[in-house]
A tleap script that builds the chain and sets N, CA, C and O, in Angstrom:
source leaprc.protein.ff14SB
mol = sequence {
  NMET ALA THR LEU LEU GLY VAL ASN VAL GLY
  GLU LEU PRO VAL VAL VAL ALA ASN THR GLN
  LYS VAL ILE GLN ALA GLN ALA ASN LEU ALA
  ALA ALA SER SER ALA SER ALA ILE SER ALA
  GLY PRO GLN ALA VAL GLN LEU THR MET SER
  GLN ARG VAL SER GLN HIE GLU LEU LEU ARG
  ALA ARG ILE THR VAL GLU GLY VAL ARG THR
  LEU ASN GLN SER LEU SER PRO ALA SER TRP
  THR ALA ILE HIE ALA PHE ILE LEU GLY PRO
  PHE LYS SER GLN LEU SER ILE CHIE
}
set mol.1.N position { -48.011 -48.826 -28.415 }
set mol.1.CA position { -48.165 -47.640 -27.801 }
set mol.1.C position { -46.997 -47.392 -27.192 }
set mol.1.O position { -46.610 -46.228 -27.288 }
set mol.2.N position { -46.172 -48.302 -26.462 }
set mol.2.CA position { -45.152 -48.060 -25.723 }
set mol.2.C position { -43.738 -47.586 -26.685 }
set mol.2.O position { -42.818 -46.916 -26.217 }
set mol.3.N position { -43.789 -48.039 -27.972 }
set mol.3.CA position { -42.956 -47.600 -28.793 }
set mol.3.C position { -43.260 -46.247 -29.242 }
set mol.3.O position { -42.315 -45.474 -29.405 }
set mol.4.N position { -44.486 -45.847 -29.469 }
set mol.4.CA position { -44.884 -44.354 -29.653 }
set mol.4.C position { -44.483 -43.498 -28.782 }
set mol.4.O position { -43.917 -42.458 -29.118 }
set mol.5.N position { -44.776 -43.896 -27.260 }
set mol.5.CA position { -44.546 -43.043 -26.322 }
set mol.5.C position { -42.943 -42.977 -25.913 }
set mol.5.O position { -42.430 -42.043 -25.297 }
set mol.6.N position { -42.300 -44.092 -26.356 }
set mol.6.CA position { -40.821 -44.305 -25.989 }
set mol.6.C position { -40.452 -44.717 -24.502 }
set mol.6.O position { -39.390 -44.487 -23.923 }
set mol.7.N position { -41.489 -45.330 -24.051 }
set mol.7.CA position { -41.490 -46.115 -22.631 }
set mol.7.C position { -41.110 -47.561 -22.843 }
set mol.7.O position { -41.262 -48.124 -23.927 }
set mol.8.N position { -40.574 -48.182 -21.694 }
set mol.8.CA position { -40.112 -49.590 -21.716 }
set mol.8.C position { -41.621 -49.944 -21.505 }
set mol.8.O position { -42.456 -49.227 -20.954 }
set mol.9.N position { -41.812 -51.173 -22.040 }
set mol.9.CA position { -43.017 -51.966 -22.375 }
set mol.9.C position { -43.399 -52.320 -20.793 }
set mol.9.O position { -44.507 -51.987 -20.375 }
set mol.10.N position { -42.713 -52.816 -20.166 }
set mol.10.CA position { -43.162 -53.037 -18.752 }
set mol.10.C position { -43.340 -51.876 -17.983 }
set mol.10.O position { -43.715 -52.047 -16.823 }
set mol.11.N position { -43.160 -50.789 -18.364 }
set mol.11.CA position { -43.777 -49.683 -17.598 }
set mol.11.C position { -45.135 -49.169 -18.046 }
set mol.11.O position { -45.717 -48.442 -17.241 }
set mol.12.N position { -45.758 -49.443 -19.254 }
set mol.12.CA position { -46.785 -48.901 -19.981 }
set mol.12.C position { -47.972 -49.090 -18.948 }
set mol.12.O position { -48.701 -48.110 -18.797 }
set mol.13.N position { -48.240 -50.194 -18.246 }
set mol.13.CA position { -49.477 -50.154 -17.352 }
set mol.13.C position { -49.404 -48.959 -16.237 }
set mol.13.O position { -50.410 -48.479 -15.715 }
set mol.14.N position { -48.054 -48.548 -15.945 }
set mol.14.CA position { -47.975 -47.277 -15.106 }
set mol.14.C position { -48.392 -46.080 -15.867 }
set mol.14.O position { -48.832 -45.090 -15.281 }
set mol.15.N position { -48.261 -46.140 -17.241 }
set mol.15.CA position { -48.352 -44.952 -17.944 }
set mol.15.C position { -49.931 -44.749 -18.054 }
set mol.15.O position { -50.509 -43.674 -17.896 }
set mol.16.N position { -50.542 -46.014 -18.364 }
set mol.16.CA position { -52.078 -46.112 -18.748 }
set mol.16.C position { -52.773 -45.826 -17.414 }
set mol.16.O position { -53.706 -45.024 -17.370 }
set mol.17.N position { -52.387 -46.387 -16.466 }
set mol.17.CA position { -52.935 -46.127 -14.944 }
set mol.17.C position { -52.881 -44.573 -14.678 }
set mol.17.O position { -53.907 -43.972 -14.359 }
set mol.18.N position { -51.838 -44.023 -14.796 }
set mol.18.CA position { -51.593 -42.443 -14.492 }
set mol.18.C position { -52.504 -41.694 -15.271 }
set mol.18.O position { -53.169 -40.773 -14.797 }
set mol.19.N position { -52.574 -42.173 -16.829 }
set mol.19.CA position { -53.431 -41.402 -17.445 }
set mol.19.C position { -54.951 -41.628 -17.433 }
set mol.19.O position { -55.716 -40.792 -17.912 }
set mol.20.N position { -55.383 -42.807 -16.859 }
set mol.20.CA position { -56.608 -42.878 -16.493 }
set mol.20.C position { -57.298 -42.140 -15.514 }
set mol.20.O position { -58.388 -41.574 -15.590 }
set mol.21.N position { -56.193 -42.266 -14.226 }
set mol.21.CA position { -56.383 -41.272 -13.075 }
set mol.21.C position { -56.419 -39.942 -13.364 }
set mol.21.O position { -57.189 -39.239 -12.710 }
set mol.22.N position { -55.655 -39.394 -14.321 }
set mol.22.CA position { -55.664 -37.908 -14.459 }
set mol.22.C position { -57.453 -37.453 -15.286 }
set mol.22.O position { -58.159 -36.466 -15.079 }
set mol.23.N position { -57.644 -38.462 -16.074 }
set mol.23.CA position { -58.734 -38.319 -16.762 }
set mol.23.C position { -60.042 -38.331 -16.078 }
set mol.23.O position { -60.964 -37.558 -16.338 }
set mol.24.N position { -60.058 -39.302 -15.149 }
set mol.24.CA position { -61.239 -39.326 -14.161 }
set mol.24.C position { -61.189 -37.996 -13.339 }
set mol.24.O position { -62.064 -37.131 -13.292 }
set mol.25.N position { -60.108 -38.014 -12.770 }
set mol.25.CA position { -59.992 -36.542 -11.903 }
set mol.25.C position { -60.548 -35.256 -12.627 }
set mol.25.O position { -61.303 -34.446 -12.090 }
set mol.26.N position { -60.106 -35.182 -13.828 }
set mol.26.CA position { -60.756 -33.970 -14.498 }
set mol.26.C position { -62.309 -34.290 -15.078 }
set mol.26.O position { -63.077 -33.344 -15.251 }
set mol.27.N position { -62.641 -35.382 -15.307 }
set mol.27.CA position { -64.196 -35.636 -15.365 }
set mol.27.C position { -64.922 -35.331 -14.055 }
set mol.27.O position { -66.065 -34.875 -14.096 }
set mol.28.N position { -64.343 -35.549 -12.970 }
set mol.28.CA position { -64.925 -35.515 -11.643 }
set mol.28.C position { -65.042 -33.992 -11.608 }
set mol.28.O position { -66.115 -33.464 -11.314 }
set mol.29.N position { -64.129 -33.395 -11.857 }
set mol.29.CA position { -63.893 -31.869 -11.815 }
set mol.29.C position { -65.084 -31.157 -12.497 }
set mol.29.O position { -65.787 -30.294 -11.971 }
set mol.30.N position { -65.210 -31.695 -13.858 }
set mol.30.CA position { -66.125 -31.013 -14.600 }
set mol.30.C position { -67.510 -31.420 -14.105 }
set mol.30.O position { -68.419 -30.604 -14.261 }
set mol.31.N position { -67.721 -32.369 -13.634 }
set mol.31.CA position { -69.234 -32.797 -13.015 }
set mol.31.C position { -69.403 -31.985 -11.600 }
set mol.31.O position { -70.485 -31.430 -11.407 }
set mol.32.N position { -68.597 -31.914 -10.817 }
set mol.32.CA position { -68.541 -31.007 -9.784 }
set mol.32.C position { -68.594 -29.489 -10.117 }
set mol.32.O position { -69.306 -28.776 -9.410 }
set mol.33.N position { -68.079 -29.092 -10.868 }
set mol.33.CA position { -68.233 -27.672 -11.598 }
set mol.33.C position { -69.735 -27.557 -11.941 }
set mol.33.O position { -70.321 -26.526 -11.612 }
set mol.34.N position { -70.339 -28.458 -12.523 }
set mol.34.CA position { -71.667 -28.357 -13.148 }
set mol.34.C position { -72.556 -28.534 -11.861 }
set mol.34.O position { -73.423 -27.680 -11.674 }
set mol.35.N position { -72.440 -29.440 -11.064 }
set mol.35.CA position { -73.148 -29.428 -9.998 }
set mol.35.C position { -73.139 -28.277 -8.921 }
set mol.35.O position { -74.173 -27.943 -8.344 }
set mol.36.N position { -72.103 -27.778 -8.717 }
set mol.36.CA position { -71.977 -26.666 -7.755 }
set mol.36.C position { -72.735 -25.394 -8.613 }
set mol.36.O position { -73.408 -24.581 -7.979 }
set mol.37.N position { -72.609 -25.297 -9.837 }
set mol.37.CA position { -73.222 -24.064 -10.627 }
set mol.37.C position { -74.718 -24.328 -10.468 }
set mol.37.O position { -75.455 -23.347 -10.370 }
set mol.38.N position { -75.239 -25.556 -10.433 }
set mol.38.CA position { -76.604 -25.690 -10.303 }
set mol.38.C position { -77.143 -25.538 -8.897 }
set mol.38.O position { -78.305 -25.154 -8.764 }
set mol.39.N position { -76.363 -25.821 -7.784 }
set mol.39.CA position { -76.743 -25.873 -6.419 }
set mol.39.C position { -76.577 -24.868 -5.956 }
set mol.39.O position { -77.094 -24.822 -4.840 }
set mol.40.N position { -75.982 -23.758 -6.308 }
set mol.40.CA position { -75.416 -22.606 -5.554 }
set mol.40.C position { -76.479 -21.713 -5.054 }
set mol.40.O position { -77.170 -21.109 -5.875 }
set mol.41.N position { -76.664 -21.579 -3.871 }
set mol.41.CA position { -77.900 -21.297 -3.211 }
set mol.41.C position { -77.868 -19.772 -3.020 }
set mol.41.O position { -76.733 -19.344 -3.233 }
set mol.42.N position { -78.740 -18.827 -2.690 }
set mol.42.CA position { -78.688 -17.429 -2.719 }
set mol.42.C position { -77.664 -16.718 -1.968 }
set mol.42.O position { -77.294 -15.592 -2.302 }
set mol.43.N position { -77.208 -17.325 -0.991 }
set mol.43.CA position { -76.096 -16.999 0.137 }
set mol.43.C position { -74.832 -17.134 -0.539 }
set mol.43.O position { -73.930 -16.358 -0.225 }
set mol.44.N position { -74.617 -18.110 -1.525 }
set mol.44.CA position { -73.320 -18.537 -1.961 }
set mol.44.C position { -72.775 -17.353 -2.825 }
set mol.44.O position { -73.436 -16.594 -3.533 }
set mol.45.N position { -71.564 -17.360 -2.635 }
set mol.45.CA position { -70.764 -16.425 -3.500 }
set mol.45.C position { -70.943 -16.548 -5.258 }
set mol.45.O position { -70.660 -17.547 -5.919 }
set mol.46.N position { -71.411 -15.434 -5.709 }
set mol.46.CA position { -71.754 -15.680 -7.303 }
set mol.46.C position { -70.665 -15.376 -8.021 }
set mol.46.O position { -70.345 -14.187 -8.016 }
set mol.47.N position { -69.829 -16.327 -8.803 }
set mol.47.CA position { -68.833 -15.997 -9.686 }
set mol.47.C position { -69.381 -15.513 -10.972 }
set mol.47.O position { -70.598 -15.579 -11.145 }
set mol.48.N position { -68.684 -15.079 -11.804 }
set mol.48.CA position { -68.972 -14.535 -12.997 }
set mol.48.C position { -68.702 -15.736 -13.811 }
set mol.48.O position { -68.027 -16.631 -13.303 }
set mol.49.N position { -69.222 -15.883 -15.207 }
set mol.49.CA position { -68.772 -17.024 -15.869 }
set mol.49.C position { -67.306 -17.091 -15.987 }
set mol.49.O position { -66.694 -18.140 -15.783 }
set mol.50.N position { -66.707 -15.927 -16.331 }
set mol.50.CA position { -65.357 -15.775 -16.621 }
set mol.50.C position { -64.493 -16.579 -15.321 }
set mol.50.O position { -63.795 -17.585 -15.439 }
set mol.51.N position { -64.734 -15.922 -14.263 }
set mol.51.CA position { -64.420 -16.538 -13.023 }
set mol.51.C position { -64.325 -17.993 -12.871 }
set mol.51.O position { -63.356 -18.625 -12.451 }
set mol.52.N position { -65.566 -18.482 -13.306 }
set mol.52.CA position { -65.830 -19.774 -13.236 }
set mol.52.C position { -64.862 -20.826 -14.117 }
set mol.52.O position { -64.385 -21.919 -13.812 }
set mol.53.N position { -64.799 -20.219 -15.046 }
set mol.53.CA position { -64.106 -20.726 -16.417 }
set mol.53.C position { -62.506 -20.685 -15.859 }
set mol.53.O position { -61.682 -21.584 -16.025 }
set mol.54.N position { -62.314 -19.551 -15.235 }
set mol.54.CA position { -60.635 -19.575 -14.888 }
set mol.54.C position { -60.531 -20.551 -13.713 }
set mol.54.O position { -59.588 -21.337 -13.809 }
set mol.55.N position { -61.227 -20.654 -12.728 }
set mol.55.CA position { -61.003 -21.348 -11.737 }
set mol.55.C position { -61.247 -23.007 -11.936 }
set mol.55.O position { -60.784 -23.907 -11.236 }
set mol.56.N position { -62.080 -23.115 -13.059 }
set mol.56.CA position { -61.841 -24.709 -13.488 }
set mol.56.C position { -60.715 -24.960 -14.205 }
set mol.56.O position { -60.155 -26.047 -14.069 }
set mol.57.N position { -60.126 -23.819 -15.232 }
set mol.57.CA position { -59.100 -24.227 -15.883 }
set mol.57.C position { -58.048 -24.423 -14.723 }
set mol.57.O position { -57.473 -25.511 -14.716 }
set mol.58.N position { -57.764 -23.625 -13.865 }
set mol.58.CA position { -56.672 -23.558 -12.964 }
set mol.58.C position { -56.706 -24.999 -12.314 }
set mol.58.O position { -55.748 -25.768 -12.392 }
set mol.59.N position { -57.948 -25.315 -11.635 }
set mol.59.CA position { -57.829 -26.753 -11.291 }
set mol.59.C position { -57.449 -27.947 -12.088 }
set mol.59.O position { -56.865 -28.923 -11.616 }
set mol.60.N position { -57.826 -27.806 -13.362 }
set mol.60.CA position { -57.661 -28.906 -14.411 }
set mol.60.C position { -56.298 -28.792 -14.732 }
set mol.60.O position { -55.751 -29.840 -15.076 }
set mol.61.N position { -55.546 -27.657 -14.699 }
set mol.61.CA position { -54.068 -27.459 -14.885 }
set mol.61.C position { -53.328 -28.346 -13.652 }
set mol.61.O position { -52.510 -29.234 -13.894 }
set mol.62.N position { -53.722 -27.986 -12.377 }
set mol.62.CA position { -53.327 -28.545 -11.362 }
set mol.62.C position { -53.163 -30.055 -11.381 }
set mol.62.O position { -52.145 -30.674 -11.074 }
set mol.63.N position { -54.412 -30.586 -11.820 }
set mol.63.CA position { -54.626 -31.999 -11.907 }
set mol.63.C position { -53.576 -32.690 -12.964 }
set mol.63.O position { -53.048 -33.782 -12.755 }
set mol.64.N position { -53.380 -31.965 -14.012 }
set mol.64.CA position { -52.669 -32.415 -15.080 }
set mol.64.C position { -51.180 -32.446 -14.638 }
set mol.64.O position { -50.514 -33.469 -14.802 }
set mol.65.N position { -50.551 -31.095 -13.965 }
set mol.65.CA position { -49.143 -31.145 -13.513 }
set mol.65.C position { -48.966 -32.251 -12.379 }
set mol.65.O position { -47.881 -32.823 -12.282 }
set mol.66.N position { -50.095 -32.580 -11.458 }
set mol.66.CA position { -49.956 -33.510 -10.513 }
set mol.66.C position { -49.631 -34.880 -11.111 }
set mol.66.O position { -48.927 -35.715 -10.542 }
set mol.67.N position { -50.272 -35.058 -12.455 }
set mol.67.CA position { -50.379 -36.504 -13.000 }
set mol.67.C position { -48.989 -36.667 -13.485 }
set mol.67.O position { -48.408 -37.732 -13.271 }
set mol.68.N position { -48.305 -35.532 -14.232 }
set mol.68.CA position { -47.039 -35.553 -14.822 }
set mol.68.C position { -46.005 -35.631 -13.675 }
set mol.68.O position { -44.869 -36.062 -13.875 }
set mol.69.N position { -46.418 -35.214 -12.502 }
set mol.69.CA position { -45.211 -35.262 -11.410 }
set mol.69.C position { -45.076 -36.770 -11.072 }
set mol.69.O position { -43.996 -37.346 -10.935 }
set mol.70.N position { -46.471 -37.422 -10.936 }
set mol.70.CA position { -46.678 -38.701 -10.396 }
set mol.70.C position { -45.790 -39.426 -11.613 }
set mol.70.O position { -44.887 -40.180 -11.250 }
set mol.71.N position { -45.961 -39.274 -12.716 }
set mol.71.CA position { -45.537 -39.977 -13.604 }
set mol.71.C position { -44.065 -39.943 -13.939 }
set mol.71.O position { -43.461 -40.891 -14.442 }
set mol.72.N position { -43.484 -38.664 -13.591 }
set mol.72.CA position { -41.965 -38.808 -13.515 }
set mol.72.C position { -41.295 -39.233 -12.549 }
set mol.72.O position { -40.080 -39.428 -12.584 }
set mol.73.N position { -42.299 -39.488 -11.235 }
set mol.73.CA position { -41.422 -40.241 -10.139 }
set mol.73.C position { -41.673 -41.793 -10.523 }
set mol.73.O position { -40.851 -42.639 -10.172 }
set mol.74.N position { -42.712 -42.107 -11.179 }
set mol.74.CA position { -42.970 -43.589 -11.141 }
set mol.74.C position { -42.137 -44.281 -12.233 }
set mol.74.O position { -41.852 -45.455 -11.996 }
set mol.75.N position { -41.686 -43.739 -13.423 }
set mol.75.CA position { -41.117 -44.044 -14.438 }
set mol.75.C position { -39.473 -44.151 -14.317 }
set mol.75.O position { -38.913 -43.453 -13.472 }
set mol.76.N position { -38.786 -44.934 -15.074 }
set mol.76.CA position { -37.455 -45.128 -15.108 }
set mol.76.C position { -36.878 -43.731 -15.878 }
set mol.76.O position { -37.538 -43.183 -16.761 }
set mol.77.N position { -35.700 -43.283 -15.475 }
set mol.77.CA position { -35.003 -42.236 -16.270 }
set mol.77.C position { -35.186 -42.410 -17.527 }
set mol.77.O position { -35.744 -41.457 -18.071 }
set mol.78.N position { -34.946 -43.198 -18.128 }
set mol.78.CA position { -34.928 -43.433 -19.742 }
set mol.78.C position { -36.428 -43.232 -20.341 }
set mol.78.O position { -36.702 -42.518 -21.306 }
set mol.79.N position { -37.290 -43.960 -19.623 }
set mol.79.CA position { -38.766 -43.792 -20.120 }
set mol.79.C position { -39.357 -42.323 -19.812 }
set mol.79.O position { -40.233 -41.861 -20.543 }
set mol.80.N position { -38.922 -41.700 -18.861 }
set mol.80.CA position { -39.561 -40.349 -18.400 }
set mol.80.C position { -38.748 -39.496 -19.448 }
set mol.80.O position { -39.398 -38.616 -20.011 }
set mol.81.N position { -37.558 -39.617 -19.754 }
set mol.81.CA position { -36.924 -38.641 -21.001 }
set mol.81.C position { -37.761 -38.967 -22.195 }
set mol.81.O position { -37.852 -38.017 -22.973 }
set mol.82.N position { -38.375 -40.010 -22.540 }
set mol.82.CA position { -38.679 -40.453 -23.767 }
set mol.82.C position { -40.296 -39.980 -23.898 }
set mol.82.O position { -40.794 -39.451 -24.891 }
set mol.83.N position { -40.877 -40.259 -22.831 }
set mol.83.CA position { -42.262 -39.750 -22.634 }
set mol.83.C position { -42.397 -37.985 -22.604 }
set mol.83.O position { -43.290 -37.362 -23.179 }
set mol.84.N position { -41.480 -37.480 -21.934 }
set mol.84.CA position { -41.270 -36.152 -21.658 }
set mol.84.C position { -41.173 -35.599 -22.982 }
set mol.84.O position { -41.962 -34.717 -23.321 }
set mol.85.N position { -40.158 -36.085 -23.879 }
set mol.85.CA position { -40.185 -35.588 -25.183 }
set mol.85.C position { -41.420 -35.788 -25.933 }
set mol.85.O position { -41.915 -34.921 -26.655 }
set mol.86.N position { -41.908 -36.956 -25.744 }
set mol.86.CA position { -43.238 -36.967 -26.731 }
set mol.86.C position { -44.339 -35.817 -26.526 }
set mol.86.O position { -44.944 -35.191 -27.396 }
set mol.87.N position { -44.439 -35.704 -24.985 }
set mol.87.CA position { -45.233 -34.842 -24.404 }
set mol.87.C position { -45.293 -33.263 -25.217 }
set mol.87.O position { -46.238 -32.651 -25.715 }
set mol.88.N position { -43.686 -32.907 -25.081 }
set mol.88.CA position { -43.556 -31.355 -25.618 }
set mol.88.C position { -43.115 -31.378 -26.743 }
set mol.88.O position { -42.621 -30.354 -27.216 }
set mol.89.N position { -43.192 -32.770 -27.597 }
set mol.89.CA position { -43.077 -32.691 -28.984 }
set mol.89.C position { -44.466 -32.916 -29.972 }
set mol.89.O position { -45.257 -32.011 -30.237 }
set mol.90.N position { -44.571 -34.242 -30.425 }
set mol.90.CA position { -45.691 -34.688 -30.934 }
set mol.90.C position { -46.987 -34.500 -30.248 }
set mol.90.O position { -47.907 -34.282 -31.037 }
set mol.91.N position { -47.281 -34.522 -29.134 }
set mol.91.CA position { -48.445 -34.338 -28.359 }
set mol.91.C position { -48.711 -32.828 -28.297 }
set mol.91.O position { -49.834 -32.357 -28.475 }
set mol.92.N position { -47.830 -32.235 -28.085 }
set mol.92.CA position { -48.190 -30.962 -27.711 }
set mol.92.C position { -48.130 -30.195 -29.139 }
set mol.92.O position { -48.666 -29.090 -29.058 }
set mol.93.N position { -47.744 -30.419 -30.104 }
set mol.93.CA position { -48.045 -29.870 -31.610 }
set mol.93.C position { -49.479 -30.336 -32.272 }
set mol.93.O position { -49.915 -29.806 -33.294 }
set mol.94.N position { -50.115 -31.318 -31.616 }
set mol.94.CA position { -51.281 -31.996 -31.928 }
set mol.94.C position { -52.068 -31.112 -31.282 }
set mol.94.O position { -53.079 -30.788 -31.905 }
set mol.95.N position { -51.866 -30.490 -29.931 }
set mol.95.CA position { -52.888 -29.815 -29.259 }
set mol.95.C position { -53.110 -28.435 -29.953 }
set mol.95.O position { -54.237 -27.950 -30.045 }
set mol.96.N position { -52.017 -27.835 -30.428 }
set mol.96.CA position { -52.000 -26.652 -30.991 }
set mol.96.C position { -52.684 -26.595 -32.313 }
set mol.96.O position { -52.989 -25.511 -32.811 }
set mol.97.N position { -52.970 -27.895 -32.979 }
set mol.97.CA position { -53.693 -27.935 -34.348 }
set mol.97.C position { -55.183 -27.795 -34.273 }
set mol.97.O position { -55.914 -27.218 -35.078 }
set mol.98.N position { -55.532 -28.470 -33.085 }
set mol.98.CA position { -57.012 -28.547 -32.794 }
set mol.98.C position { -57.309 -27.346 -31.739 }
set mol.98.O position { -58.450 -27.163 -31.316 }
savepdb mol mol.pdb
quit
């Protein structure tokens, strides 16, 4: 995996831990979004479905950006350059396919 991402083998645990943290934060966001939609009382501001989706996507993007920032600060310059190239190259192209 380190070779695929282009990171130093010794820094792979940092990448894995960061990825797990972001995934967990996004899962918590999804659970919280579902719970708040169910438990919203009559006096709560009612957002449209479009507004809720937009709010969720904005928060999800913020979690992702924070994860990337943390990863940038945690890796050596060489590993950061390589994984950044992977994110903007092969990883991004796979996202647009699905």
